[in-house]
MMTF fields as JSON, N, C-alpha, C and O atoms, coordinates in Angstrom:
{
  "mmtfVersion": "1.0.0",
  "mmtfProducer": "UNKNOWN",
  "numBonds": 411,
  "numAtoms": 412,
  "numGroups": 103,
  "numChains": 1,
  "numModels": 1,
  "chainsPerModel": [1],
  "groupsPerChain": [103],
  "chainIdList": ["A"],
  "bondAtomList": [4, 2, 8, 6, 12, 10, 16, 14, 20, 18, 24, 22, 28, 26, 32, 30, 36, 34, 40, 38, 44, 42, 48, 46, 52, 50, 56, 54, 60, 58, 64, 62, 68, 66, 72, 70, 76, 74, 80, 78, 84, 82, 88, 86, 92, 90, 96, 94, 100, 98, 104, 102, 108, 106, 112, 110, 116, 114, 120, 118, 124, 122, 128, 126, 132, 130, 136, 134, 140, 138, 144, 142, 148, 146, 152, 150, 156, 154, 160, 158, 164, 162, 168, 166, 172, 170, 176, 174, 180, 178, 184, 182, 188, 186, 192, 190, 196, 194, 200, 198, 204, 202, 208, 206, 212, 210, 216, 214, 220, 218, 224, 222, 228, 226, 232, 230, 236, 234, 240, 238, 244, 242, 248, 246, 252, 250, 256, 254, 260, 258, 264, 262, 268, 266, 272, 270, 276, 274, 280, 278, 284, 282, 288, 286, 292, 290, 296, 294, 300, 298, 304, 302, 308, 306, 312, 310, 316, 314, 320, 318, 324, 322, 328, 326, 332, 330, 336, 334, 340, 338, 344, 342, 348, 346, 352, 350, 356, 354, 360, 358, 364, 362, 368, 366, 372, 370, 376, 374, 380, 378, 384, 382, 388, 386, 392, 390, 396, 394, 400, 398, 404, 402, 408, 406],
  "bondOrderList": [1, 1, 1, 1, 1, 1, 1, 1, 1, 1, 1, 1, 1, 1, 1, 1, 1, 1, 1, 1, 1, 1, 1, 1, 1, 1, 1, 1, 1, 1, 1, 1, 1, 1, 1, 1, 1, 1, 1, 1, 1, 1, 1, 1, 1, 1, 1, 1, 1, 1, 1, 1, 1, 1, 1, 1, 1, 1, 1, 1, 1, 1, 1, 1, 1, 1, 1, 1, 1, 1, 1, 1, 1, 1, 1, 1, 1, 1, 1, 1, 1, 1, 1, 1, 1, 1, 1, 1, 1, 1, 1, 1, 1, 1, 1, 1, 1, 1, 1, 1, 1, 1],
  "groupList": [{"groupName": "MET", "atomNameList": ["N", "CA", "C", "O"], "elementList": ["N", "C", "C", "O"], "formalChargeList": [0, 0, 0, 0], "bondAtomList": [1, 0, 2, 1, 3, 2], "bondOrderList": [1, 1, 2], "singleLetterCode": "M", "chemCompType": "L-PEPTIDE LINKING"}, {"groupName": "PRO", "atomNameList": ["N", "CA", "C", "O"], "elementList": ["N", "C", "C", "O"], "formalChargeList": [0, 0, 0, 0], "bondAtomList": [1, 0, 2, 1, 3, 2], "bondOrderList": [1, 1, 2], "singleLetterCode": "P", "chemCompType": "L-PEPTIDE LINKING"}, {"groupName": "SER", "atomNameList": ["N", "CA", "C", "O"], "elementList": ["N", "C", "C", "O"], "formalChargeList": [0, 0, 0, 0], "bondAtomList": [1, 0, 2, 1, 3, 2], "bondOrderList": [1, 1, 2], "singleLetterCode": "S", "chemCompType": "L-PEPTIDE LINKING"}, {"groupName": "ARG", "atomNameList": ["N", "CA", "C", "O"], "elementList": ["N", "C", "C", "O"], "formalChargeList": [0, 0, 0, 0], "bondAtomList": [1, 0, 2, 1, 3, 2], "bondOrderList": [1, 1, 2], "singleLetterCode": "R", "chemCompType": "L-PEPTIDE LINKING"}, {"groupName": "GLN", "atomNameList": ["N", "CA", "C", "O"], "elementList": ["N", "C", "C", "O"], "formalChargeList": [0, 0, 0, 0], "bondAtomList": [1, 0, 2, 1, 3, 2], "bondOrderList": [1, 1, 2], "singleLetterCode": "Q", "chemCompType": "L-PEPTIDE LINKING"}, {"groupName": "ALA", "atomNameList": ["N", "CA", "C", "O"], "elementList": ["N", "C", "C", "O"], "formalChargeList": [0, 0, 0, 0], "bondAtomList": [1, 0, 2, 1, 3, 2], "bondOrderList": [1, 1, 2], "singleLetterCode": "A", "chemCompType": "L-PEPTIDE LINKING"}, {"groupName": "LEU", "atomNameList": ["N", "CA", "C", "O"], "elementList": ["N", "C", "C", "O"], "formalChargeList": [0, 0, 0, 0], "bondAtomList": [1, 0, 2, 1, 3, 2], "bondOrderList": [1, 1, 2], "singleLetterCode": "L", "chemCompType": "L-PEPTIDE LINKING"}, {"groupName": "ASP", "atomNameList": ["N", "CA", "C", "O"], "elementList": ["N", "C", "C", "O"], "formalChargeList": [0, 0, 0, 0], "bondAtomList": [1, 0, 2, 1, 3, 2], "bondOrderList": [1, 1, 2], "singleLetterCode": "D", "chemCompType": "L-PEPTIDE LINKING"}, {"groupName": "ILE", "atomNameList": ["N", "CA", "C", "O"], "elementList": ["N", "C", "C", "O"], "formalChargeList": [0, 0, 0, 0], "bondAtomList": [1, 0, 2, 1, 3, 2], "bondOrderList": [1, 1, 2], "singleLetterCode": "I", "chemCompType": "L-PEPTIDE LINKING"}, {"groupName": "VAL", "atomNameList": ["N", "CA", "C", "O"], "elementList": ["N", "C", "C", "O"], "formalChargeList": [0, 0, 0, 0], "bondAtomList": [1, 0, 2, 1, 3, 2], "bondOrderList": [1, 1, 2], "singleLetterCode": "V", "chemCompType": "L-PEPTIDE LINKING"}, {"groupName": "THR", "atomNameList": ["N", "CA", "C", "O"], "elementList": ["N", "C", "C", "O"], "formalChargeList": [0, 0, 0, 0], "bondAtomList": [1, 0, 2, 1, 3, 2], "bondOrderList": [1, 1, 2], "singleLetterCode": "T", "chemCompType": "L-PEPTIDE LINKING"}, {"groupName": "LYS", "atomNameList": ["N", "CA", "C", "O"], "elementList": ["N", "C", "C", "O"], "formalChargeList": [0, 0, 0, 0], "bondAtomList": [1, 0, 2, 1, 3, 2], "bondOrderList": [1, 1, 2], "singleLetterCode": "K", "chemCompType": "L-PEPTIDE LINKING"}, {"groupName": "GLU", "atomNameList": ["N", "CA", "C", "O"], "elementList": ["N", "C", "C", "O"], "formalChargeList": [0, 0, 0, 0], "bondAtomList": [1, 0, 2, 1, 3, 2], "bondOrderList": [1, 1, 2], "singleLetterCode": "E", "chemCompType": "L-PEPTIDE LINKING"}, {"groupName": "GLY", "atomNameList": ["N", "CA", "C", "O"], "elementList": ["N", "C", "C", "O"], "formalChargeList": [0, 0, 0, 0], "bondAtomList": [1, 0, 2, 1, 3, 2], "bondOrderList": [1, 1, 2], "singleLetterCode": "G", "chemCompType": "PEPTIDE LINKING"}, {"groupName": "PHE", "atomNameList": ["N", "CA", "C", "O"], "elementList": ["N", "C", "C", "O"], "formalChargeList": [0, 0, 0, 0], "bondAtomList": [1, 0, 2, 1, 3, 2], "bondOrderList": [1, 1, 2], "singleLetterCode": "F", "chemCompType": "L-PEPTIDE LINKING"}, {"groupName": "HIS", "atomNameList": ["N", "CA", "C", "O"], "elementList": ["N", "C", "C", "O"], "formalChargeList": [0, 0, 0, 0], "bondAtomList": [1, 0, 2, 1, 3, 2], "bondOrderList": [1, 1, 2], "singleLetterCode": "H", "chemCompType": "L-PEPTIDE LINKING"}, {"groupName": "ASN", "atomNameList": ["N", "CA", "C", "O"], "elementList": ["N", "C", "C", "O"], "formalChargeList": [0, 0, 0, 0], "bondAtomList": [1, 0, 2, 1, 3, 2], "bondOrderList": [1, 1, 2], "singleLetterCode": "N", "chemCompType": "L-PEPTIDE LINKING"}, {"groupName": "TYR", "atomNameList": ["N", "CA", "C", "O"], "elementList": ["N", "C", "C", "O"], "formalChargeList": [0, 0, 0, 0], "bondAtomList": [1, 0, 2, 1, 3, 2], "bondOrderList": [1, 1, 2], "singleLetterCode": "Y", "chemCompType": "L-PEPTIDE LINKING"}, {"groupName": "TRP", "atomNameList": ["N", "CA", "C", "O"], "elementList": ["N", "C", "C", "O"], "formalChargeList": [0, 0, 0, 0], "bondAtomList": [1, 0, 2, 1, 3, 2], "bondOrderList": [1, 1, 2], "singleLetterCode": "W", "chemCompType": "L-PEPTIDE LINKING"}],
  "groupTypeList": [0, 1, 2, 3, 4, 5, 4, 6, 3, 2, 6, 5, 2, 2, 7, 8, 7, 5, 5, 9, 10, 2, 6, 10, 11, 12, 5, 13, 9, 6, 9, 5, 13, 12, 14, 9, 7, 5, 6, 12, 4, 5, 9, 3, 15, 8, 2, 3, 2, 1, 16, 2, 13, 10, 6, 3, 14, 5, 17, 7, 6, 13, 8, 1, 12, 6, 3, 5, 18, 3, 9, 11, 3, 14, 1, 17, 5, 8, 14, 17, 9, 1, 11, 7, 7, 3, 8, 7, 8, 18, 3, 9, 6, 15, 10, 3, 3, 7, 9, 1, 2, 16, 14],
  "groupIdList": [1, 2, 3, 4, 5, 6, 7, 8, 9, 10, 11, 12, 13, 14, 15, 16, 17, 18, 19, 20, 21, 22, 23, 24, 25, 26, 27, 28, 29, 30, 31, 32, 33, 34, 35, 36, 37, 38, 39, 40, 41, 42, 43, 44, 45, 46, 47, 48, 49, 50, 51, 52, 53, 54, 55, 56, 57, 58, 59, 60, 61, 62, 63, 64, 65, 66, 67, 68, 69, 70, 71, 72, 73, 74, 75, 76, 77, 78, 79, 80, 81, 82, 83, 84, 85, 86, 87, 88, 89, 90, 91, 92, 93, 94, 95, 96, 97, 98, 99, 100, 101, 102, 103],
  "secStructList": [7, 7, 7, 7, 3, 3, 3, 3, 7, 2, 2, 2, 2, 2, 2, 2, 2, 2, 2, 2, 2, 2, 2, 2, 2, 2, 2, 7, 2, 2, 2, 2, 2, 2, 2, 2, 2, 2, 2, 2, 2, 2, 2, 2, 2, 2, 2, 2, 7, 6, 6, 7, 1, 5, 7, 2, 2, 2, 2, 2, 2, 6, 7, 6, 6, 7, 3, 3, 3, 3, 7, 6, 6, 1, 1, 3, 3, 3, 3, 3, 3, 3, 7, 1, 1, 3, 3, 3, 3, 3, 3, 3, 3, 3, 6, 6, 1, 7, 6, 4, 4, 4, 7],
  "xCoordList": [0.841, 0.0, 0.891, 1.816, 0.625, 1.433, 1.183, 0.144, 2.167, 2.032, 0.97, 0.756, 0.32, -0.652, 0.0, 0.84, -0.377, 0.135, -0.432, -1.634, 0.417, -0.03, -0.349, 0.429, -1.498, -1.896, -2.118, -2.887, -1.441, -1.566, -2.7, -2.773, -3.577, -4.552, -3.81, -2.704, -4.409, -3.727, -3.406, -2.361, -4.278, -3.987, -2.772, -1.97, -2.63, -1.464, -0.183, 0.83, -0.223, 0.953, 1.305, 2.477, 0.29, 0.521, 1.078, 1.963, 0.555, 1.056, 2.542, 3.319, 2.926, 4.325, 5.215, 6.279, 4.782, 5.559, 5.747, 6.843, 4.678, 4.754, 5.684, 6.448, 5.622, 6.486, 7.952, 8.799, 8.255, 9.641, 10.144, 11.278, 9.318, 9.702, 9.967, 10.966, 9.074, 9.224, 10.48, 11.25, 10.682, 11.859, 13.155, 14.15, 13.147, 14.332, 14.675, 15.839, 13.66, 13.887, 14.312, 15.21, 13.666, 13.898, 15.165, 15.891, 15.425, 16.49, 17.511, 18.541, 17.244, 18.202, 17.814, 16.911, 18.529, 18.256, 18.459, 17.689, 19.474, 19.755, 18.579, 18.158, 18.052, 16.918, 15.678, 14.936, 15.45, 14.314, 14.437, 13.445, 15.649, 15.879, 15.637, 15.106, 16.027, 15.766, 14.263, 13.786, 13.524, 12.063, 11.487, 10.646, 11.937, 11.445, 11.748, 10.893, 12.954, 13.306, 12.392, 11.908, 12.151, 11.289, 9.851, 9.167, 9.395, 8.05, 7.914, 6.922, 8.908, 8.884, 8.878, 8.179, 9.645, 9.657, 8.278, 7.805, 7.637, 6.305, 5.283, 4.419, 5.378, 4.455, 4.672, 3.708, 5.93, 6.196, 5.575, 5.0, 5.698, 5.13, 3.615, 3.083, 2.916, 1.454, 1.012, -0.088, 1.855, 1.537, 1.589, 0.823, 2.51, 2.63, 1.663, 1.174, 1.392, 0.54, -0.516, -0.433, -1.501, -2.442, -3.319, -3.845, -3.483, -4.334, -3.563, -4.119, -2.301, -1.481, -1.72, -1.394, -2.262, -2.505, -3.681, -4.569, -3.676, -4.751, -6.033, -5.994, -7.153, -8.464, -9.021, -10.16, -8.243, -8.738, -9.452, -10.537, -8.86, -9.446, -10.644, -11.463, -10.761, -11.96, -13.182, -14.223, -13.048, -14.155, -14.359, -15.488, -13.266, -13.358, -13.973, -14.744, -13.634, -14.054, -15.233, -15.798, -15.603, -16.7, -16.347, -17.214, -15.075, -14.622, -14.249, -13.191, -15.1, -14.826, -13.457, -13.07, -12.749, -11.453, -10.314, -9.219, -10.529, -9.421, -8.42, -8.774, -7.186, -6.129, -5.017, -4.864, -4.252, -3.115, -1.882, -1.948, -0.76, 0.517, 1.582, 1.722, 2.33, 3.366, 4.586, 4.961, 5.184, 6.451, 7.543, 7.639, 8.357, 9.393, 10.328, 10.743, 10.65, 11.599, 11.097, 11.823, 9.879, 9.333, 7.905, 7.194, 7.485, 6.141, 5.059, 4.28, 5.031, 4.047, 3.368, 3.939, 2.132, 1.389, 0.768, 0.369, 0.701, 0.056, -1.368, -1.581, -2.329, -3.737, -4.186, -4.097, -4.663, -4.947, -6.143, -6.54, -6.703, -7.782, -7.318, -7.052, -7.219, -6.841, -8.012, -9.141, -7.735, -8.713, -8.247, -7.123, -9.099, -8.737, -7.512, -6.7, -7.379, -6.316, -5.255, -4.308, -5.403, -4.46, -4.561, -5.434, -3.643, -3.685, -3.968, -3.179, -5.079, -5.5, -5.026, -5.632, -3.951, -3.372, -4.061, -3.945, -4.784, -5.576, -4.767, -4.821, -4.002, -3.263, -1.96, -1.832, -0.992, 0.235, 0.36, 0.758, 0.013, -0.116, 0.841, 1.2, 1.244, 2.027, 1.134, -0.04, 1.672, 0.854, 0.419, -0.46, 1.003, 0.571, -0.577, -1.112, -0.943, -2.07, -3.374, -3.417, -4.413, -5.746, -6.222, -6.724, -6.056, -6.339, -7.778, -7.98, -8.787, -10.159, -10.429, -11.156, -9.87, -10.135, -9.389, -9.686, -8.428, -7.679, -8.237, -7.647, -9.34, -10.017, -11.231, -11.977],
  "yCoordList": [-1.173, 0.0, 1.243, 1.335, 2.194, 3.413, 4.275, 4.181, 5.111, 6.028, 7.076, 7.482, 7.496, 8.585, 9.861, 9.813, 10.97, 12.266, 12.598, 12.454, 13.039, 13.459, 14.949, 15.75, 15.311, 16.711, 17.057, 16.395, 18.094, 18.548, 19.547, 20.513, 19.318, 20.347, 21.427, 21.196, 22.588, 23.702, 23.381, 23.8, 22.648, 22.276, 21.357, 21.473, 20.456, 19.564, 20.365, 20.101, 21.333, 22.196, 22.959, 23.08, 23.471, 24.183, 23.246, 23.626, 22.012, 21.02, 20.749, 20.677, 20.6, 20.31, 21.487, 21.298, 22.692, 23.881, 23.951, 24.243, 23.684, 23.729, 22.645, 22.886, 21.452, 20.353, 20.677, 20.451, 21.203, 21.552, 22.664, 22.609, 23.658, 24.743, 24.209, 24.561, 23.361, 22.784, 21.922, 22.039, 21.061, 20.193, 20.998, 20.651, 22.058, 22.908, 23.535, 23.559, 24.041, 24.67, 23.648, 23.909, 22.48, 21.464, 20.639, 20.319, 20.297, 19.328, 19.795, 19.146, 20.905, 21.431, 21.195, 20.421, 21.889, 21.861, 20.468, 20.044, 19.759, 18.425, 17.484, 16.78, 17.467, 16.591, 17.019, 16.168, 18.309, 18.791, 18.339, 17.958, 18.381, 17.894, 16.404, 15.938, 15.654, 14.207, 13.932, 12.982, 14.766, 14.629, 14.844, 14.068, 15.891, 16.171, 14.989, 14.589, 14.424, 13.255, 12.075, 11.408, 11.813, 10.698, 10.934, 9.998, 12.175, 12.516, 12.285, 11.719, 12.722, 12.507, 11.023, 10.596, 10.236, 8.789, 8.195, 7.331, 8.644, 8.15, 8.52, 7.711, 9.725, 10.154, 9.313, 8.933, 9.024, 8.155, 6.775, 6.191, 6.264, 4.946, 4.943, 4.07, 5.914, 5.895, 6.228, 5.854, 6.925, 7.18, 5.894, 5.715, 4.992, 3.704, 2.656, 1.806, 2.723, 1.729, 2.458, 2.482, 3.049, 3.933, 3.261, 3.941, 1.958, 1.28, 0.726, -0.035, 1.091, 0.517, 1.162, 0.553, 2.34, 2.997, 2.389, 1.782, 2.56, 2.033, 2.854, 4.067, 2.167, 2.814, 3.182, 3.637, 2.991, 3.21, 4.549, 4.605, 5.614, 6.933, 7.179, 8.053, 6.435, 6.536, 6.177, 6.828, 5.147, 4.714, 5.69, 6.071, 6.093, 7.014, 8.354, 8.932, 8.846, 10.178, 10.177, 11.231, 9.006, 8.935, 9.53, 10.064, 9.439, 9.935, 8.718, 8.127, 8.333, 7.13, 7.186, 8.202, 6.078, 5.886, 6.723, 6.709, 7.449, 8.183, 7.175, 6.294, 7.305, 6.387, 7.163, 8.371, 6.434, 7.042, 6.185, 4.956, 6.852, 6.174, 6.91, 8.128, 6.172, 6.762, 7.192, 6.553, 8.28, 8.749, 8.039, 8.213, 7.248, 6.466, 7.359, 8.431, 6.86, 7.493, 8.784, 9.404, 9.205, 10.438, 10.186, 9.367, 10.881, 10.654, 11.443, 12.179, 11.275, 11.954, 10.934, 9.897, 11.255, 10.407, 11.284, 12.423, 10.715, 11.366, 10.834, 9.622, 11.727, 11.349, 11.709, 12.863, 10.714, 10.913, 10.083, 9.118, 10.492, 9.749, 9.429, 10.338, 8.129, 7.782, 8.022, 7.613, 8.671, 8.903, 8.129, 7.627, 8.031, 7.288, 7.873, 7.135, 9.19, 9.856, 10.54, 11.117, 10.482, 11.197, 10.687, 9.888, 11.174, 10.961, 12.329, 13.261, 12.443, 13.698, 13.711, 13.066, 14.439, 14.478, 15.582, 16.766, 15.164, 16.085, 16.735, 17.951, 15.912, 16.418, 15.646, 14.528, 16.245, 15.583, 15.969, 17.087, 15.024, 15.346, 14.55, 13.415, 15.173, 14.486, 13.404, 13.652, 12.221, 11.089, 11.187, 10.437, 12.078, 12.255, 13.259, 13.46, 13.873, 14.811, 14.038, 12.877, 14.68, 14.094, 14.254, 15.307, 13.203, 13.277, 13.697, 14.615, 13.075, 13.483, 14.975, 15.578, 15.572, 17.0, 17.898, 19.089, 17.352, 18.134, 18.006, 18.518, 17.343, 17.269, 18.149, 18.254],
  "zCoordList": [0.0, 0.0, 0.0, 0.806, -0.888, -0.922, 0.316, 0.969, 0.611, 1.745, 1.46, 0.317, 2.515, 2.415, 2.936, 3.834, 2.385, 2.824, 4.198, 4.425, 5.11, 6.439, 6.41, 5.893, 6.969, 7.067, 8.532, 9.229, 8.987, 10.371, 10.501, 9.743, 11.452, 11.813, 12.59, 13.079, 12.702, 13.371, 14.829, 15.326, 15.526, 16.912, 16.993, 17.921, 16.042, 16.031, 15.819, 16.467, 14.924, 14.71, 15.98, 16.335, 16.658, 17.922, 18.985, 19.752, 19.031, 19.984, 19.761, 20.713, 18.495, 18.166, 18.555, 19.145, 18.228, 18.606, 20.118, 20.598, 20.868, 22.333, 22.868, 23.803, 22.28, 22.724, 22.467, 23.331, 21.293, 20.959, 21.88, 22.357, 22.128, 23.039, 24.44, 25.067, 24.925, 26.264, 26.36, 27.314, 25.371, 25.387, 25.287, 25.922, 24.501, 24.378, 25.727, 26.128, 26.422, 27.733, 28.777, 29.579, 28.768, 29.803, 29.567, 30.509, 28.292, 28.011, 26.98, 26.798, 26.308, 25.348, 23.893, 23.574, 23.042, 21.602, 21.014, 20.152, 21.464, 20.929, 21.159, 20.241, 22.365, 22.686, 21.901, 21.41, 21.779, 20.994, 19.539, 18.917, 19.001, 17.638, 17.511, 16.503, 18.534, 18.537, 18.572, 17.951, 19.299, 19.318, 17.923, 17.468, 17.249, 15.893, 14.975, 14.185, 15.068, 14.256, 14.566, 13.651, 15.854, 16.253, 15.804, 15.392, 15.881, 15.426, 13.924, 13.465, 13.167, 11.715, 11.383, 10.464, 12.119, 11.907, 12.205, 11.466, 13.268, 13.62, 12.545, 12.205, 12.017, 10.959, 9.7, 9.035, 9.37, 8.212, 8.427, 7.509, 9.65, 9.95, 9.752, 9.067, 10.347, 10.213, 8.789, 8.383, 8.027, 6.618, 5.803, 4.856, 6.186, 5.489, 6.035, 5.291, 7.335, 8.009, 8.834, 10.062, 8.175, 8.87, 9.927, 10.807, 9.856, 10.828, 12.019, 12.811, 12.158, 13.225, 14.589, 15.607, 14.643, 15.925, 16.671, 16.071, 17.983, 18.812, 18.646, 18.44, 18.74, 18.653, 20.028, 20.131, 21.066, 22.429, 22.591, 23.17, 22.092, 22.29, 21.379, 21.667, 20.299, 19.463, 20.288, 20.196, 21.086, 21.94, 23.092, 23.398, 23.727, 24.868, 24.479, 25.245, 23.29, 22.86, 21.895, 21.6, 21.406, 20.451, 19.098, 18.406, 18.717, 17.411, 16.577, 16.793, 15.626, 14.841, 14.159, 13.581, 14.245, 13.592, 14.163, 13.602, 15.253, 15.872, 16.411, 17.196, 15.992, 16.406, 17.104, 16.926, 17.897, 18.595, 18.363, 18.384, 18.14, 17.925, 18.723, 18.607, 19.533, 20.391, 19.578, 18.595, 20.015, 19.46, 20.258, 21.472, 19.584, 20.274, 21.08, 20.64, 22.309, 23.216, 23.847, 24.623, 23.535, 24.098, 24.573, 23.992, 25.619, 26.163, 25.422, 26.027, 24.12, 23.28, 22.378, 22.039, 21.998, 21.069, 19.989, 20.231, 18.795, 17.655, 17.591, 17.587, 17.541, 17.423, 16.013, 15.595, 15.294, 13.872, 13.424, 14.076, 12.29, 11.649, 10.233, 9.446, 9.902, 8.531, 7.574, 7.845, 6.483, 5.414, 4.188, 4.159, 3.185, 1.979, 1.284, 0.726, 1.317, 0.564, 1.422, 0.887, 2.766, 3.629, 5.062, 5.401, 5.889, 7.331, 7.945, 7.788, 8.635, 9.248, 10.703, 11.559, 10.984, 12.326, 13.127, 12.812, 14.174, 14.986, 16.092, 16.275, 16.846, 18.007, 18.16, 17.66, 18.853, 19.303, 20.772, 21.099, 21.662, 23.083, 23.954, 23.641, 25.053, 26.079, 26.668, 26.942, 26.862, 27.3, 28.757, 29.182, 29.521, 30.916, 31.043, 32.133, 29.953, 29.976, 29.954, 29.546, 30.388, 30.319, 28.874, 28.483, 28.102, 26.665, 26.381, 25.586, 26.987, 26.661, 26.872, 26.083, 27.898, 28.132, 27.148, 27.061, 26.408, 25.421, 24.012, 23.061, 23.874, 22.593, 22.668, 21.694]
}
């Protein structure tokens, strides 16, 4: 199956900016760069295998097909809905946050 194009919603873009800013302040530029690399790798994975994320939050939030995929080595998850022609990325949230209240 060919890869699907990933599209970030504005909240997902804001989430990523906030995560990079936080990681830069807390752990430095190098770690923030490693996060960006890991995030890009995760997006490539879900673009190739869109059904690999868990549906747990789809049930919790009542959003059909909402999936979550962890960013390796970092406590963040990508929340997305696979579409026929793209991957619609809704949020990128820290896993210790109350996910339902952030939707």
